[in-house]
N, C-alpha and C positions, 0 to 999 in steps of 0.2 A: 606819217606826221600830220595827217589830215585832221586828227582830233585836236592837235595843238593850234592849227590855223582856225579852227571853228570856235575856239574860246574867245569870248568878247574881251577886247582890250581894256575897256574901262573897268570891268569887273576884276580883271587881273591886277590892275594898278591899285584899286581900292583894297583888294585882298592882301597884296604884297605890303602895302603901307601899314595896314591894320596889324598884320602878323609881325611886322618888324617893330612896331611900337607897343604891342601888347605885352604885359600889362604896363601901363604908363608909370605907376608908382609902385615901389620906390625906384625901380630902374627897369627898362625894357629887358626882357629875357635875352634878346638877340645881342645886345650890348654886353650883358653880363657873361653870356656864354662865349662870345668872341674874346673878351678879356681873359676868361679862364683858359681858353685855347692858347692865347699868346703867352700866358704865364706857365703853361704846362700843367695846369691843375684840372683839366677837363678829362677826367678818367672814369667817372661813373657812367654806366650805360644810360641811365635816365637823363643825364645832362647831355650826352651825345645825341640821344633821340630828340630832346628838346631843341637843340641847335638845328638839327635837320628839319624838324617840324616848322620852326620859325623861318628858316632859309628857303624852304621848298617853294613857296609862292613867288619869291623874288627870282629864283632860278628859272621857274617856268615862265615868268614875265620876260626875263632876259632872253630865253630861247625863242619866245614868240616874237619879240622885237627883232632879234637877229634874223629870223626867217622872213619877217616882213620887210625890214629895211636894210638888211645886210647885203653883202656883195652877191650878185647873181651870176650863175654859170650858164652860158649859152648852150 
């Protein structure tokens, strides 16, 4: 997990926010895909890929923050 620790935190924050908000109009893809998932209409492979693509930076940021600030084992 050394590669994850070497990623700059400010870059990950900017990338996660940008991918979560893109495209801004008419509605961010992440919001659209999460709504489709909750309604059960997220079935097309392209939509599933799009959801994964827009969530990936946020997940990487979460892992990075967990490794940096999470509970430590002695």
